[in-house]
C-alpha positions in Angstrom: 36.8 -12.5 -22.4 36.0 -16.0 -21.1 34.4 -14.6 -17.9 32.3 -12.2 -20.0 31.1 -15.0 -22.3 30.2 -17.1 -19.3 28.2 -14.4 -17.6 26.4 -13.7 -20.9 25.6 -17.4 -21.2 24.3 -17.6 -17.7 22.1 -14.5 -18.2 20.6 -16.0 -21.4 19.9 -19.3 -19.6 18.3 -17.4 -16.7 16.1 -15.4 -19.1 15.0 -18.5 -21.0 14.1 -20.2 -17.7 12.0 -17.3 -16.5 10.3 -17.0 -20.0 9.5 -20.7 -19.8 8.1 -20.4 -16.3 5.9 -17.5 -17.3 4.5 -19.5 -20.3 3.8 -22.4 -17.9 2.0 -20.4 -15.3 0.3 -17.6 -17.2 -3.1 -19.4 -17.6 -3.0 -20.5 -13.9 -2.3 -16.9 -12.9 -5.3 -15.6 -14.8 -7.6 -18.1 -13.3 -6.5 -17.7 -9.7 -6.3 -14.0 -9.4 -9.1 -12.5 -7.3 -10.5 -9.2 -8.5 -13.3 -7.6 -6.5 -15.2 -5.1 -8.7 -18.2 -4.4 -6.5 -17.6 -0.9 -5.0 -19.7 -1.5 -1.9 -17.7 -4.7 -1.1 -14.4 -3.0 -1.5 -15.6 -0.2 0.9 -16.6 -2.9 3.5 -13.2 -4.6 3.1 -11.5 -1.2 3.7 -13.6 -0.7 6.8 -12.8 -4.2 8.1 -9.0 -3.3 7.5 -9.5 -0.2 9.6 -11.1 -2.2 12.4 -8.1 -4.6 12.4 -5.7 -1.7 12.4 -7.3 -0.4 15.6 -7.3 -3.9 17.1 -3.6 -4.3 16.4 -2.5 -1.0 17.8 -4.7 -1.2 20.9 -3.6 -4.8 21.6 0.1 -3.8 21.3 -0.4 -0.5 23.1 1.9 0.9 20.5 2.0 1.6 16.7 1.2 4.2 14.1 -2.6 4.3 13.6 -2.9 7.6 11.7 -0.9 6.8 8.6 -2.1 3.2 8.6 -5.8 4.3 8.5 -5.2 6.9 5.8 -4.0 4.2 3.3 -6.6 1.5 3.9 -8.6 2.4 0.8 -5.4 2.4 -1.3 -4.4 -1.0 0.1 -7.9 -2.4 -0.5 -7.9 -1.4 -4.2 -4.4 -2.8 -4.7 -4.8 -6.1 -3.1 -8.4 -6.8 -4.0 -8.8 -5.1 -7.4 -5.5 -4.3 -9.1 -2.5 -6.5 -8.1 -1.8 -9.9 -9.6 -1.1 -11.9 -6.5 -2.1 -15.2 -5.1 -1.8 -16.2 -1.4 -1.2 -19.8 -2.4 2.0 -18.7 -4.3 3.4 -15.7 -2.3 6.8 -16.1 -3.9 5.8 -16.5 -7.5 8.1 -14.7 -9.9 5.0 -13.6 -11.8 3.4 -11.7 -8.9 3.1 -7.9 -8.8 5.1 -6.3 -6.0 4.3 -3.8 -3.3 6.9 -1.8 -1.4 5.5 -0.1 1.7 8.2 2.5 1.9 6.5 4.2 4.9 7.0 0.9 6.8 5.8 2.3 10.1 2.3 1.9 8.6 2.8 -1.9 8.9 -0.5 -2.3 10.8 -2.4 -1.7 7.5 -0.1 -4.0 5.5 -0.6 -6.8 8.0 -4.4 -6.3 8.2 -4.6 -6.3 4.4 -2.5 -9.4 4.0 -4.6 -11.2 6.7 -7.8 -10.1 5.0 -6.4 -11.4 1.7 -5.6 -14.8 3.1 -1.8 -14.7 3.5 -2.0 -15.7 7.1 -4.7 -16.1 9.8 -6.4 -12.9 11.1 -6.0 -14.2 14.7 -2.3 -13.6 14.4 -3.0 -9.8 14.2 -3.4 -9.8 18.0 0.4 -10.5 18.2 1.3 -7.2 16.6 4.5 -5.7 18.0 4.8 -8.4 20.7 8.0 -10.3 21.5 8.5 -13.4 19.3 5.7 -12.3 17.0 6.3 -12.3 13.2 4.3 -9.0 13.0 6.9 -6.5 14.2 6.6 -2.8 14.0 8.1 -2.7 10.6 7.6 -5.3 7.9 10.0 -8.2 7.6 10.0 -10.1 4.3 11.8 -13.0 5.9 9.0 -13.7 8.3 5.7 -13.0 6.7 4.4 -14.4 3.3 3.2 -11.6 1.0 5.7 -9.0 2.1 7.9 -8.1 -0.8 10.5 -5.9 1.0 11.6 -5.2 4.6 11.1 -1.5 5.1 11.2 1.1 7.9 14.2 3.3 7.1 12.4 6.1 5.3 13.4 7.2 1.9 14.6 3.9 0.6 11.6 2.3 -0.9 11.6 4.0 -4.3 15.1 2.9 -5.0 14.2 -0.7 -4.1 11.1 -0.4 -6.3 13.2 0.8 -9.2 15.3 -2.3 -9.0 12.2 -4.6 -9.0 10.8 -2.8 -12.0 14.0 -3.0 -13.9 14.4 -6.7 -13.1 10.8 -7.3 -14.3 11.6 -5.7 -17.6 15.0 -7.5 -18.0 13.4 -10.9 -17.4 10.2 -10.0 -19.5 7.9 -11.1 -16.6 5.3 -8.3 -17.0 5.1 -7.6 -13.3 4.0 -4.2 -12.0 5.6 -2.6 -9.0 3.8 -0.4 -6.5 5.5 1.8 -4.0 3.7 3.7 -1.2 5.5 6.9 0.0 4.6 9.2 2.9 4.4 12.9 2.3 6.8 13.5 5.1 9.1 10.8 3.7 9.7 12.7 0.4 11.7 15.2 2.4 14.4 12.6 2.1 16.9 13.3 -0.7 17.2 9.7 -1.7 13.6 9.8 -3.0 14.6 12.4 -5.6 17.7 10.5 -6.6 15.5 7.5 -7.2 13.0 9.5 -9.1 15.7 10.4 -11.6 16.4 6.8 -12.2 12.7 5.9 -12.5 12.6 8.3 -15.4 16.0 7.4 -16.9 14.9 3.7 -17.3 11.4 4.7 -18.5 9.8 2.4 -15.8 6.2 2.4 -17.0 5.7 -0.7 -14.9 6.3 1.3 -11.8 3.4 3.1 -10.0 4.3 5.3 -7.0 1.5 6.2 -4.6 2.0 9.3 -2.4 0.0 9.3 0.8 -0.6 13.0 0.9 -2.4 13.5 4.2 -0.4 16.7 5.0 0.7 15.5 8.5 3.9 13.9 9.9 5.2 13.1 13.4 6.1 16.7 14.3 3.1 18.5 12.8 2.1 19.6 9.3 4.3 18.9 6.3 4.2 22.6 5.6 5.5 23.5 9.0 8.3 20.9 9.0 9.6 21.4 5.5 7.2 23.1 3.1 6.9 21.1 -0.2 5.1 23.4 -2.5 4.0 22.4 -6.1 4.1 18.6 -5.5 2.6 17.9 -8.8 5.0 20.1 -10.9 7.9 18.6 -8.9 7.2 15.1 -9.9 6.3 16.2 -13.5 9.7 17.8 -13.7 11.3 14.5 -12.8 9.6 12.9 -15.7 6.6 11.2 -14.0 3.0 10.9 -15.3 1.2 12.6 -12.4 -2.3 11.6 -11.4 -4.1 13.3 -8.5 -7.1 11.9 -6.8 -9.0 11.5 -3.5 -7.0 8.7 -1.9 -10.0 7.7 0.3 -12.4 7.3 -2.7 -12.4 3.7 -4.0 -13.8 4.7 -7.5 -11.3 7.4 -8.0 -8.4 5.1 -7.0 -9.5 2.4 -9.4 -9.6 4.9 -12.2 -6.2 6.3 -11.2 -4.6 2.9 -11.2 -6.1 2.1 -14.6 -4.7 5.3 -16.0 -1.3 4.5 -14.7 -1.4 1.1 -16.4 -2.1 2.7 -19.8 0.8 5.1 -19.4 3.8 4.0 -21.5 7.4 5.2 -21.5 7.5 6.8 -18.1 6.7 6.0 -14.5 3.5 7.2 -12.8 2.8 8.6 -9.5 -0.7 8.9 -7.9 -0.9 11.9 -5.5 -3.5 10.4 -3.2 -5.1 13.2 -1.0 -6.0 11.3 2.1 -7.1 12.0 5.7 -4.7 10.9 8.4 -6.7 8.7 10.8 -9.5 8.3 8.2 -12.6 6.5 9.6 -12.0 7.3 13.3 -13.6 10.7 14.2 -11.2 11.8 16.9 -8.1 10.7 15.0 -8.8 12.4 11.7 -6.4 15.2 10.7 -4.6 15.0 14.1 -0.8 14.8 14.0 -0.8 13.4 17.5 -2.2 10.1 16.2 0.9 9.5 14.0 2.4 7.2 16.6 0.1 6.7 19.6 -2.1 3.8 20.7 -5.7 4.4 21.9 -6.7 3.8 25.5 -9.7 1.6 26.4 -12.3 4.4 26.0 -10.7 5.6 22.8 -10.6 2.1 21.5 -14.3 1.6 22.1 -15.1 5.0 20.4 -13.0 4.1 17.4 -14.6 0.6 17.0 -18.0 2.3 17.4 -17.2 4.7 14.6 -16.2 2.0 12.3 -19.1 -0.2 13.2 -21.5 2.7 12.3 -19.6 3.1 9.0 -20.2 -0.6 8.3 -23.9 -0.3 9.1 -24.2 2.7 6.7 -22.5 0.7 3.9 -24.6 -2.5 4.5 -27.9 -0.5 4.6 -27.0 1.8 1.7 -27.5 5.1 3.6 -25.4 8.2 3.7 -26.3 9.3 7.3 -27.4 7.2 10.3 -30.5 8.3 12.3 -30.3 9.1 16.0 -29.7 6.1 18.3 -33.3 6.0 19.4 -34.5 5.9 15.8 -32.1 3.2 14.6 -34.3 0.3 13.4 -33.1 -2.0 10.7 -35.8 -3.7 8.6 
């Protein structure tokens, strides 16, 4: 009985401390949060992130470009439009959390964090090199802004559940975002975790499924056909939102809908293109885990520079090379 009373007292003190902390910092949090609302600017940021992904993987001569490129728009909307985060306070208890459960897409996470100001962009050139902080899978002990070390597929949703429950227990008001791969949801632990998300009514949890249809051994359908994805998640008690995962406007709308959903978790089934933005990588399973050679690197960077030119000059298609004159 004495031990029980002591634990109860400690919990109450902890909760009071967190609540006082929240009251002290809430105004500062509102002032410091960056929220980019201009769609063109967000598209340019996503394109810059894709350039950095290619630079990272090419420099390391290893990595997973396909699934990193596919989530660049998702990461852009989260880190520049949706999430309450502050690079000056990367460990704030008040911050929103992101768990990149498909940790092999770390090149996108690193590029996004660098673009957001968590560490210098020059460090991206050390990706996957000896002694580098930027290893092949994210390490929360080394890099500011990483909320969880990931890489073992299937575990991220369980971790996200714990974060979301803790936020509710401590009344912090934080939202938790978890990015899953479509091949990853072949793992049984995902569905065990989904039952708990529903059981605890985690409406502060938003799962994003990178539904690009490809995994390391081929198409998801060939490896382990997962039919009726939407109805599967609905049957586990989730609010299901489907959208084009490479469309900035649709992603913003989907995340806003998820915020308004109460009493149940949400999942955004983001229909993406693996290798998005690089013509010869798009919809090719072989680019799941392969680095480009020099010619491929040059072609990829040219593709992304052309996309930047299109965005900056507000045109949908570029003229032929001999006709390209910017006024």
